TINUTI-618607 format. One record per residue (C-alpha): residue number from 1; y, z, x; residue in three letters. Coordinates in steps of 0.02 Angstrom, whole numbers. Layout:
% residues N
+-----+--------+--------+--------+-----+
:   i :     c2 :     c3 :     c1 :  aa :
+-----+--------+--------+--------+-----+
: NUM :      Y :      Z :      X : ALA :
...
+-----+--------+--------+--------+-----+
***
This chain:
% residues 449
+-----+--------+--------+--------+-----+
:   i :     c2 :     c3 :     c1 :  aa :
+-----+--------+--------+--------+-----+
:   1 :      0 :      0 :      0 : MET :
:   2 :    178 :    -35 :     55 : LEU :
:   3 :    299 :    102 :    102 : THR :
:   4 :    426 :    110 :    -41 : ILE :
:   5 :    600 :    189 :    -25 : PRO :
:   6 :    617 :    355 :   -115 : SER :
:   7 :    747 :    283 :   -234 : ALA :
:   8 :    618 :    158 :   -298 : ALA :
:   9 :    453 :    250 :   -274 : GLU :
:  10 :    449 :    346 :   -438 : GLN :
:  11 :    493 :    191 :   -539 : LEU :
:  12 :    358 :     83 :   -459 : PHE :
:  13 :    229 :    221 :   -482 : VAL :
:  14 :    265 :    222 :   -669 : GLN :
:  15 :    229 :     36 :   -675 : PHE :
:  16 :     63 :     53 :   -585 : SER :
:  17 :    -36 :    110 :   -739 : PHE :
:  18 :    -17 :    -64 :   -819 : ALA :
:  19 :   -119 :   -148 :   -680 : PHE :
:  20 :   -287 :   -130 :   -599 : THR :
:  21 :   -278 :    -68 :   -420 : GLN :
:  22 :   -312 :   -240 :   -340 : PRO :
:  23 :   -181 :   -323 :   -451 : THR :
:  24 :    -52 :   -187 :   -416 : PHE :
:  25 :    -79 :   -207 :   -229 : GLN :
:  26 :    -28 :   -389 :   -249 : ARG :
:  27 :    110 :   -370 :   -378 : ILE :
:  28 :    201 :   -241 :   -270 : LEU :
:  29 :    232 :   -359 :   -122 : PRO :
:  30 :    283 :   -495 :   -245 : LEU :
:  31 :    411 :   -379 :   -326 : ALA :
:  32 :    483 :   -326 :   -158 : VAL :
:  33 :    482 :   -505 :    -97 : GLY :
:  34 :    573 :   -565 :   -254 : ALA :
:  35 :    712 :   -441 :   -213 : ILE :
:  36 :    724 :   -493 :    -30 : LEU :
:  37 :    705 :   -682 :    -53 : THR :
:  38 :    860 :   -790 :    -60 : MET :
:  39 :    855 :   -956 :   -150 : GLY :
:  40 :    707 :  -1010 :   -255 : ARG :
:  41 :    595 :   -874 :   -327 : ARG :
:  42 :    432 :   -970 :   -315 : THR :
:  43 :    277 :   -873 :   -265 : VAL :
:  44 :    268 :   -974 :   -104 : THR :
:  45 :    447 :   -929 :    -57 : ALA :
:  46 :    415 :   -745 :    -94 : VAL :
:  47 :    256 :   -745 :     13 : LEU :
:  48 :    352 :   -826 :    156 : TRP :
:  49 :    478 :   -684 :    152 : THR :
:  50 :    339 :   -553 :    150 : MET :
:  51 :    222 :   -643 :    270 : ARG :
:  52 :    228 :   -502 :    398 : ALA :
:  53 :    160 :   -369 :    280 : VAL :
:  54 :     47 :   -456 :    153 : ILE :
:  55 :   -142 :   -462 :    165 : GLU :
:  56 :   -267 :   -584 :     91 : GLY :
:  57 :   -258 :   -767 :     44 : HIS :
:  58 :   -102 :   -837 :    -38 : SER :
:  59 :   -201 :   -900 :   -189 : SER :
:  60 :   -237 :   -718 :   -235 : ASP :
:  61 :    -51 :   -692 :   -264 : TYR :
:  62 :    -31 :   -851 :   -366 : HIS :
:  63 :   -170 :   -794 :   -482 : ARG :
:  64 :    -75 :   -633 :   -522 : VAL :
:  65 :     30 :   -733 :   -644 : PHE :
:  66 :    -93 :   -866 :   -699 : SER :
:  67 :   -259 :   -774 :   -718 : ARG :
:  68 :   -248 :   -586 :   -688 : ALA :
:  69 :   -266 :   -477 :   -843 : ARG :
:  70 :   -111 :   -372 :   -875 : TRP :
:  71 :     21 :   -357 :  -1011 : SER :
:  72 :    210 :   -354 :  -1009 : LEU :
:  73 :    225 :   -234 :  -1155 : TRP :
:  74 :    183 :    -72 :  -1060 : PRO :
:  75 :    304 :   -124 :   -923 : LEU :
:  76 :    442 :   -150 :  -1051 : GLY :
:  77 :    414 :     23 :  -1125 : LYS :
:  78 :    422 :    108 :   -955 : VAL :
:  79 :    577 :      9 :   -908 : LEU :
:  80 :    665 :     51 :  -1072 : ALA :
:  81 :    623 :    236 :  -1051 : GLY :
:  82 :    694 :    236 :   -874 : ALA :
:  83 :    857 :    157 :   -937 : ILE :
:  84 :    873 :    276 :  -1086 : LEU :
:  85 :    871 :    420 :   -961 : TYR :
:  86 :   1053 :    374 :   -921 : PHE :
:  87 :   1106 :    383 :  -1105 : ILE :
:  88 :   1128 :    554 :  -1189 : PRO :
:  89 :   1003 :    583 :  -1331 : PRO :
:  90 :   1140 :    607 :  -1462 : ASP :
:  91 :   1231 :    447 :  -1415 : GLU :
:  92 :   1192 :    283 :  -1505 : PRO :
:  93 :   1107 :    155 :  -1393 : VAL :
:  94 :   1198 :    -12 :  -1386 : LEU :
:  95 :   1074 :   -156 :  -1376 : VAL :
:  96 :   1153 :   -328 :  -1348 : PRO :
:  97 :   1037 :   -471 :  -1396 : MET :
:  98 :   1058 :   -654 :  -1358 : ASP :
:  99 :    962 :   -807 :  -1302 : ASP :
: 100 :    976 :   -908 :  -1143 : THR :
: 101 :    904 :  -1077 :  -1096 : THR :
: 102 :    822 :  -1093 :   -926 : ALA :
: 103 :    808 :  -1274 :   -870 : GLN :
: 104 :    633 :  -1323 :   -814 : HIS :
: 105 :    583 :  -1497 :   -758 : ARG :
: 106 :    410 :  -1572 :   -776 : GLY :
: 107 :    309 :  -1663 :   -908 : LYS :
: 108 :    172 :  -1534 :   -925 : HIS :
: 109 :    271 :  -1372 :   -926 : VAL :
: 110 :    211 :  -1255 :  -1063 : TYR :
: 111 :    335 :  -1210 :  -1200 : GLY :
: 112 :    472 :  -1328 :  -1144 : LYS :
: 113 :    590 :  -1399 :  -1274 : GLY :
: 114 :    764 :  -1471 :  -1302 : CYS :
: 115 :    883 :  -1327 :  -1340 : HIS :
: 116 :   1068 :  -1302 :  -1367 : HIS :
: 117 :   1153 :  -1237 :  -1210 : ASP :
: 118 :   1287 :  -1115 :  -1266 : ALA :
: 119 :   1356 :  -1092 :  -1089 : VAL :
: 120 :   1398 :  -1276 :  -1061 : ARG :
: 121 :   1444 :  -1314 :  -1241 : SER :
: 122 :   1616 :  -1301 :  -1321 : ALA :
: 123 :   1669 :  -1295 :  -1503 : HIS :
: 124 :   1684 :  -1485 :  -1511 : LYS :
: 125 :   1563 :  -1533 :  -1373 : HIS :
: 126 :   1379 :  -1483 :  -1386 : ILE :
: 127 :   1263 :  -1491 :  -1236 : VAL :
: 128 :   1073 :  -1490 :  -1245 : TYR :
: 129 :    952 :  -1447 :  -1104 : ARG :
: 130 :    765 :  -1465 :  -1079 : TRP :
: 131 :    683 :  -1301 :  -1035 : GLY :
: 132 :    635 :  -1131 :  -1103 : HIS :
: 133 :    736 :  -1033 :  -1229 : ARG :
: 134 :    717 :   -845 :  -1204 : TRP :
: 135 :    767 :   -717 :  -1336 : ILE :
: 136 :    824 :   -562 :  -1239 : VAL :
: 137 :    859 :   -382 :  -1287 : LEU :
: 138 :    955 :   -277 :  -1162 : ALA :
: 139 :   1014 :    -96 :  -1160 : ILE :
: 140 :   1198 :    -69 :  -1122 : SER :
: 141 :   1228 :     70 :   -995 : VAL :
: 142 :   1384 :    143 :   -918 : LYS :
: 143 :   1335 :    211 :   -748 : PHE :
: 144 :   1437 :    350 :   -666 : PRO :
: 145 :   1497 :    233 :   -528 : PHE :
: 146 :   1576 :    103 :   -643 : THR :
: 147 :   1695 :    100 :   -791 : SER :
: 148 :   1614 :    -55 :   -867 : ARG :
: 149 :   1448 :    -68 :   -955 : ARG :
: 150 :   1298 :   -157 :   -879 : TRP :
: 151 :   1170 :   -242 :   -992 : ALA :
: 152 :    994 :   -212 :   -926 : LEU :
: 153 :    858 :   -325 :  -1003 : PRO :
: 154 :    705 :   -235 :  -1070 : VAL :
: 155 :    618 :   -357 :  -1190 : LEU :
: 156 :    613 :   -544 :  -1209 : CYS :
: 157 :    514 :   -676 :  -1303 : ALA :
: 158 :    493 :   -863 :  -1280 : LEU :
: 159 :    550 :   -973 :  -1423 : TYR :
: 160 :    415 :  -1104 :  -1445 : ARG :
: 161 :    460 :  -1274 :  -1520 : PRO :
: 162 :    392 :  -1306 :  -1693 : GLU :
: 163 :    282 :  -1449 :  -1630 : GLU :
: 164 :    197 :  -1331 :  -1505 : LEU :
: 165 :    164 :  -1199 :  -1639 : ASN :
: 166 :     91 :  -1334 :  -1751 : LEU :
: 167 :    -23 :  -1396 :  -1612 : ALA :
: 168 :    -82 :  -1218 :  -1572 : GLU :
: 169 :   -101 :  -1177 :  -1758 : LYS :
: 170 :     26 :  -1037 :  -1745 : ARG :
: 171 :    156 :   -991 :  -1876 : ARG :
: 172 :    327 :  -1051 :  -1820 : HIS :
: 173 :    453 :   -913 :  -1784 : LYS :
: 174 :    639 :   -936 :  -1775 : THR :
: 175 :    751 :   -849 :  -1648 : ALA :
: 176 :    807 :   -714 :  -1774 : PRO :
: 177 :    624 :   -685 :  -1819 : HIS :
: 178 :    578 :   -658 :  -1636 : LEU :
: 179 :    729 :   -544 :  -1614 : ALA :
: 180 :    673 :   -443 :  -1765 : ARG :
: 181 :    501 :   -416 :  -1688 : GLN :
: 182 :    579 :   -357 :  -1524 : LEU :
: 183 :    695 :   -241 :  -1621 : MET :
: 184 :    547 :   -168 :  -1715 : ALA :
: 185 :    456 :   -139 :  -1552 : THR :
: 186 :    602 :    -43 :  -1478 : LEU :
: 187 :    618 :     64 :  -1635 : ILE :
: 188 :    430 :     99 :  -1634 : HIS :
: 189 :    432 :    154 :  -1452 : TRP :
: 190 :    581 :    271 :  -1470 : PHE :
: 191 :    591 :    330 :  -1652 : PRO :
: 192 :    704 :    477 :  -1606 : GLN :
: 193 :    842 :    359 :  -1546 : ARG :
: 194 :    977 :    270 :  -1647 : LYS :
: 195 :    999 :     88 :  -1592 : PHE :
: 196 :   1150 :    -21 :  -1624 : VAL :
: 197 :   1097 :   -203 :  -1607 : PHE :
: 198 :   1238 :   -322 :  -1557 : LEU :
: 199 :   1211 :   -506 :  -1596 : GLY :
: 200 :   1313 :   -664 :  -1579 : ASP :
: 201 :   1332 :   -797 :  -1713 : GLY :
: 202 :   1150 :   -852 :  -1698 : GLY :
: 203 :   1095 :   -680 :  -1758 : TYR :
: 204 :   1215 :   -663 :  -1905 : ALA :
: 205 :   1066 :   -681 :  -2021 : SER :
: 206 :   1026 :   -601 :  -2187 : HIS :
: 207 :    850 :   -570 :  -2123 : GLU :
: 208 :    908 :   -458 :  -1979 : LEU :
: 209 :   1034 :   -370 :  -2091 : ALA :
: 210 :    897 :   -329 :  -2216 : MET :
: 211 :    783 :   -266 :  -2077 : PHE :
: 212 :    916 :   -148 :  -2009 : CYS :
: 213 :    958 :    -87 :  -2184 : HIS :
: 214 :    776 :    -43 :  -2214 : ARG :
: 215 :    775 :     54 :  -2049 : HIS :
: 216 :    952 :    122 :  -2063 : GLN :
: 217 :    900 :    290 :  -1991 : ARG :
: 218 :    855 :    205 :  -1828 : HIS :
: 219 :    952 :     41 :  -1823 : ALA :
: 220 :   1123 :    -34 :  -1857 : THR :
: 221 :   1168 :   -217 :  -1839 : LEU :
: 222 :   1339 :   -280 :  -1783 : VAL :
: 223 :   1363 :   -468 :  -1776 : SER :
: 224 :   1477 :   -613 :  -1819 : ARG :
: 225 :   1505 :   -654 :  -2001 : TYR :
: 226 :   1554 :   -800 :  -2110 : HIS :
: 227 :   1720 :   -811 :  -2200 : GLY :
: 228 :   1636 :   -895 :  -2349 : ASP :
: 229 :   1494 :   -769 :  -2368 : ALA :
: 230 :   1433 :   -733 :  -2544 : ASN :
: 231 :   1467 :   -552 :  -2588 : LEU :
: 232 :   1422 :   -463 :  -2750 : TYR :
: 233 :   1417 :   -291 :  -2828 : THR :
: 234 :   1257 :   -200 :  -2871 : LEU :
: 235 :   1184 :   -248 :  -3042 : PRO :
: 236 :   1236 :   -131 :  -3179 : SER :
: 237 :   1104 :    -26 :  -3265 : LYS :
: 238 :   1112 :    -64 :  -3449 : SER :
: 239 :   1040 :     61 :  -3573 : LYS :
: 240 :    999 :    -77 :  -3696 : ARG :
: 241 :    830 :   -160 :  -3686 : LYS :
: 242 :    845 :   -340 :  -3629 : ARG :
: 243 :    715 :   -476 :  -3621 : THR :
: 244 :    679 :   -573 :  -3462 : GLY :
: 245 :    689 :   -523 :  -3282 : ARG :
: 246 :    811 :   -388 :  -3228 : PRO :
: 247 :    970 :   -444 :  -3143 : ARG :
: 248 :    963 :   -453 :  -2953 : THR :
: 249 :   1151 :   -448 :  -2923 : LYS :
: 250 :   1310 :   -392 :  -3009 : GLY :
: 251 :   1477 :   -479 :  -3025 : ARG :
: 252 :   1535 :   -594 :  -2885 : LYS :
: 253 :   1665 :   -526 :  -2764 : LEU :
: 254 :   1799 :   -629 :  -2678 : PRO :
: 255 :   1745 :   -709 :  -2515 : GLN :
: 256 :   1811 :   -628 :  -2355 : PRO :
: 257 :   1926 :   -775 :  -2319 : GLN :
: 258 :   2001 :   -761 :  -2494 : GLN :
: 259 :   2039 :   -577 :  -2470 : LEU :
: 260 :   2115 :   -609 :  -2297 : VAL :
: 261 :   2232 :   -740 :  -2370 : ALA :
: 262 :   2307 :   -617 :  -2494 : ARG :
: 263 :   2308 :   -457 :  -2389 : ARG :
: 264 :   2426 :   -388 :  -2260 : LYS :
: 265 :   2338 :   -355 :  -2093 : LEU :
: 266 :   2342 :   -182 :  -2015 : THR :
: 267 :   2388 :   -161 :  -1829 : PRO :
: 268 :   2258 :    -73 :  -1724 : ALA :
: 269 :   2201 :    -47 :  -1544 : THR :
: 270 :   2017 :    -81 :  -1504 : VAL :
: 271 :   1905 :    -89 :  -1352 : SER :
: 272 :   1899 :   -269 :  -1294 : TRP :
: 273 :   1798 :   -380 :  -1179 : TYR :
: 274 :   1791 :   -314 :  -1000 : GLY :
: 275 :   1816 :   -132 :  -1051 : GLY :
: 276 :   2004 :   -148 :  -1082 : SER :
: 277 :   2103 :   -104 :  -1240 : ASP :
: 278 :   2178 :   -238 :  -1351 : ARG :
: 279 :   2307 :   -241 :  -1489 : LYS :
: 280 :   2243 :   -333 :  -1643 : VAL :
: 281 :   2269 :   -342 :  -1830 : LYS :
: 282 :   2126 :   -300 :  -1947 : LEU :
: 283 :   2069 :   -301 :  -2126 : THR :
: 284 :   1899 :   -279 :  -2205 : GLY :
: 285 :   1797 :   -223 :  -2353 : ASP :
: 286 :   1623 :   -180 :  -2414 : ASN :
: 287 :   1505 :   -284 :  -2520 : GLY :
: 288 :   1327 :   -333 :  -2557 : GLN :
: 289 :   1276 :   -488 :  -2458 : TRP :
: 290 :   1164 :   -598 :  -2564 : TYR :
: 291 :   1041 :   -733 :  -2516 : LYS :
: 292 :    933 :   -823 :  -2643 : ALA :
: 293 :    758 :   -753 :  -2645 : GLY :
: 294 :    801 :   -616 :  -2519 : LYS :
: 295 :    903 :   -495 :  -2622 : GLY :
: 296 :   1057 :   -391 :  -2583 : LEU :
: 297 :   1100 :   -298 :  -2424 : VAL :
: 298 :   1255 :   -186 :  -2409 : PRO :
: 299 :   1374 :   -239 :  -2270 : VAL :
: 300 :   1548 :   -197 :  -2208 : ARG :
: 301 :   1647 :   -344 :  -2142 : TRP :
: 302 :   1805 :   -352 :  -2039 : VAL :
: 303 :   1929 :   -490 :  -1999 : PHE :
: 304 :   2009 :   -485 :  -1825 : VAL :
: 305 :   2170 :   -571 :  -1775 : HIS :
: 306 :   2214 :   -562 :  -1590 : ASP :
: 307 :   2400 :   -523 :  -1574 : VAL :
: 308 :   2412 :   -603 :  -1401 : GLN :
: 309 :   2337 :   -765 :  -1467 : GLY :
: 310 :   2212 :   -794 :  -1327 : THR :
: 311 :   2060 :   -773 :  -1442 : HIS :
: 312 :   2030 :   -860 :  -1607 : ARG :
: 313 :   2017 :   -763 :  -1770 : ASP :
: 314 :   1845 :   -691 :  -1802 : GLU :
: 315 :   1741 :   -611 :  -1939 : TYR :
: 316 :   1617 :   -473 :  -1895 : PHE :
: 317 :   1501 :   -367 :  -2002 : TYR :
: 318 :   1388 :   -216 :  -1991 : THR :
: 319 :   1249 :   -141 :  -2096 : THR :
: 320 :   1325 :     34 :  -2076 : ASP :
: 321 :   1458 :     36 :  -2212 : THR :
: 322 :   1528 :    204 :  -2152 : SER :
: 323 :   1595 :    133 :  -1988 : LEU :
: 324 :   1781 :    109 :  -1962 : SER :
: 325 :   1848 :    -66 :  -1936 : LEU :
: 326 :   1902 :    -23 :  -1758 : GLU :
: 327 :   1727 :     38 :  -1715 : GLN :
: 328 :   1647 :   -122 :  -1777 : ILE :
: 329 :   1758 :   -229 :  -1666 : VAL :
: 330 :   1735 :   -115 :  -1515 : SER :
: 331 :   1547 :   -119 :  -1531 : TRP :
: 332 :   1540 :   -307 :  -1550 : PHE :
: 333 :   1643 :   -338 :  -1393 : THR :
: 334 :   1523 :   -221 :  -1301 : ALA :
: 335 :   1391 :   -359 :  -1310 : ARG :
: 336 :   1481 :   -465 :  -1179 : TRP :
: 337 :   1391 :   -388 :  -1026 : PRO :
: 338 :   1232 :   -479 :  -1076 : ILE :
: 339 :   1320 :   -643 :  -1039 : GLU :
: 340 :   1364 :   -574 :   -866 : THR :
: 341 :   1182 :   -524 :   -843 : THR :
: 342 :   1122 :   -701 :   -877 : PHE :
: 343 :   1244 :   -769 :   -748 : GLU :
: 344 :   1194 :   -639 :   -617 : GLU :
: 345 :   1007 :   -671 :   -645 : VAL :
: 346 :   1035 :   -857 :   -615 : ARG :
: 347 :   1146 :   -831 :   -463 : THR :
: 348 :   1056 :   -692 :   -371 : HIS :
: 349 :    875 :   -693 :   -436 : LEU :
: 350 :    839 :   -879 :   -453 : GLY :
: 351 :    803 :   -871 :   -640 : PHE :
: 352 :    791 :  -1062 :   -657 : GLU :
: 353 :    704 :  -1096 :   -491 : THR :
: 354 :    525 :  -1050 :   -537 : THR :
: 355 :    394 :  -1188 :   -540 : ARG :
: 356 :    260 :  -1122 :   -658 : GLN :
: 357 :    176 :  -1242 :   -779 : HIS :
: 358 :     28 :  -1155 :   -863 : VAL :
: 359 :     52 :  -1041 :  -1013 : ALA :
: 360 :     15 :   -872 :   -931 : ASN :
: 361 :    129 :   -904 :   -784 : SER :
: 362 :    273 :   -967 :   -892 : VAL :
: 363 :    260 :   -819 :  -1011 : LEU :
: 364 :    260 :   -693 :   -868 : ARG :
: 365 :    375 :   -757 :   -732 : THR :
: 366 :    542 :   -765 :   -824 : ALA :
: 367 :    521 :   -592 :   -907 : PRO :
: 368 :    478 :   -519 :   -736 : CYS :
: 369 :    638 :   -590 :   -660 : LEU :
: 370 :    741 :   -522 :   -805 : LEU :
: 371 :    656 :   -353 :   -785 : GLY :
: 372 :    687 :   -361 :   -598 : LEU :
: 373 :    874 :   -363 :   -634 : PHE :
: 374 :    855 :   -196 :   -725 : SER :
: 375 :    744 :   -124 :   -588 : ILE :
: 376 :    872 :   -166 :   -453 : ILE :
: 377 :   1010 :    -83 :   -554 : CYS :
: 378 :    905 :     74 :   -579 : LEU :
: 379 :    860 :     85 :   -394 : ILE :
: 380 :   1043 :     64 :   -350 : PHE :
: 381 :   1092 :    201 :   -473 : ALA :
: 382 :    961 :    319 :   -398 : ASN :
: 383 :   1015 :    278 :   -221 : ASP :
: 384 :   1198 :    319 :   -256 : THR :
: 385 :   1148 :    503 :   -267 : HIS :
: 386 :   1092 :    496 :    -84 : VAL :
: 387 :   1198 :    363 :      3 : HIS :
: 388 :   1381 :    315 :    -22 : PRO :
: 389 :   1417 :    158 :   -123 : ILE :
: 390 :   1450 :      3 :    -18 : ARG :
: 391 :   1573 :   -114 :   -105 : VAL :
: 392 :   1594 :   -281 :    -16 : ARG :
: 393 :   1773 :   -343 :    -21 : THR :
: 394 :   1871 :   -477 :     69 : THR :
: 395 :   2055 :   -515 :     89 : GLU :
: 396 :   2045 :   -650 :    -46 : TRP :
: 397 :   1930 :   -553 :   -164 : TYR :
: 398 :   1962 :   -369 :   -191 : LYS :
: 399 :   1870 :   -255 :   -311 : LYS :
: 400 :   1870 :    -69 :   -338 : ALA :
: 401 :   1699 :    -50 :   -419 : GLU :
: 402 :   1526 :   -112 :   -369 : PRO :
: 403 :   1452 :   -264 :   -454 : THR :
: 404 :   1273 :   -327 :   -459 : PHE :
: 405 :   1299 :   -418 :   -294 : SER :
: 406 :   1333 :   -248 :   -213 : ASP :
: 407 :   1182 :   -173 :   -302 : ALA :
: 408 :   1059 :   -305 :   -243 : ILE :
: 409 :   1132 :   -301 :    -66 : ALA :
: 410 :   1107 :   -113 :    -59 : THR :
: 411 :    930 :   -123 :   -126 : VAL :
: 412 :    887 :   -264 :     -4 : ARG :
: 413 :    950 :   -159 :    139 : ARG :
: 414 :    839 :    -15 :     83 : LEU :
: 415 :    683 :   -123 :     76 : PHE :
: 416 :    717 :   -212 :    239 : TRP :
: 417 :    744 :    -48 :    329 : GLN :
: 418 :    613 :     64 :    247 : GLU :
: 419 :    478 :    -60 :    197 : THR :
: 420 :    470 :   -223 :    295 : VAL :
: 421 :    525 :   -159 :    466 : PHE :
: 422 :    412 :     -7 :    450 : LYS :
: 423 :    260 :   -108 :    397 : GLU :
: 424 :    281 :   -262 :    508 : ALA :
: 425 :    202 :   -267 :    679 : SER :
: 426 :    370 :   -294 :    762 : TYR :
: 427 :    456 :   -140 :    690 : HIS :
: 428 :    456 :    -53 :    860 : LYS :
: 429 :    564 :   -189 :    932 : GLY :
: 430 :    688 :   -170 :    788 : PHE :
: 431 :    706 :     16 :    825 : LYS :
: 432 :    755 :    -22 :   1004 : LYS :
: 433 :    902 :   -131 :    953 : LEU :
: 434 :   1078 :    -61 :    982 : PRO :
: 435 :   1147 :     25 :    826 : PRO :
: 436 :   1289 :   -101 :    801 : LYS :
: 437 :   1171 :   -249 :    816 : LEU :
: 438 :   1047 :   -166 :    697 : LYS :
: 439 :   1184 :   -138 :    568 : THR :
: 440 :   1244 :   -317 :    587 : LEU :
: 441 :   1067 :   -383 :    562 : LEU :
: 442 :   1038 :   -277 :    406 : LEU :
: 443 :   1205 :   -329 :    333 : ASP :
: 444 :   1161 :   -512 :    358 : TYR :
: 445 :    987 :   -494 :    284 : LEU :
: 446 :   1052 :   -400 :    132 : SER :
: 447 :   1191 :   -520 :     86 : GLN :
: 448 :   1175 :   -568 :    -96 : ALA :
: 449 :   1158 :   -756 :   -114 : ALA :
+-----+--------+--------+--------+-----+
***
């Protein structure tokens, strides 16, 4: 077994129960190598980085993803529990959820499809990409060393094209349906917690709202809304006996956009993107959201007008009708760190550089890289209790707080110093190097790129 730094040892030990001993002895060097490798995160590239400390044939490590028997679900539960340790038990857990498309070339790649790319698209220009669409749930955490929240992925699911589900005789599931299953899993694992799920426009669905209403003790949904949504009152209970089916909805309420047109907006200050405060104007109301065949679900909607004019007017809603309008807006803007997470995973962990084709490898590799982002953040948070925080700044780019590039550089330095150079046959020569040269070498090896 490899020598693991103390900041990471307890976390890796918790993961070990999900694997057999031979598989864990191979997954551990792959995890360390994925942290240390720069560029593509193929298994071959990872093995090349760890070539001085690995044992056995390289094909044994390739089979960890394609043939070995292990499940991602126990790993997700351990990872979520480790992240929730940083959130007080009486505080609601913010869970941003979104989807990201990872481009993957090749004719025979499992699960590949043509998906809308939200990052490259604009309101009037839509871009599509061939690849995998991953539905991701992350837990938003505010660490002691930063004023902004970090979104740490814990669960994800692959959206399979309808043609693939038909060929495999599997019921087709939409993105909101997959998100609902992940939400249910998180609630089942931690029933004592209250989760606030934050979704973008793709998750402003009646289905998710109904799910969170049914589990209102454990879940609240905050998402975008539609100005032309159909709102009603509850059906009145008549004492007279009437023939036919009972009414499913009451009288129709004005649409949100109709109320906004006739109301005067109220000034307010809310938490905004990036952790700053913003002056806006608000209005909102309660109602029963109706969808044919699905019934009524109580929601509270809010209209937001940015006073500074840099953001367009928006409608948001929540399934918790007791929330204030300011709280709804502040919680929705707290979902933005998941977009930063997707960018960091691509830049620093090679999210789109894998080359897996078979089903098992595809379904395991991307979730492992997303989980690796959370693992690096947790190791960095544990290491800050022992070592001072190293924030890399330059004359043209100054920052006061650490970012993920500082976190991965610190974790790389730990593993180079306490794992690779201790295990490799040439570690004695490294110890004999002058201190300044040793520091320079470690700084170069740990540069995030």
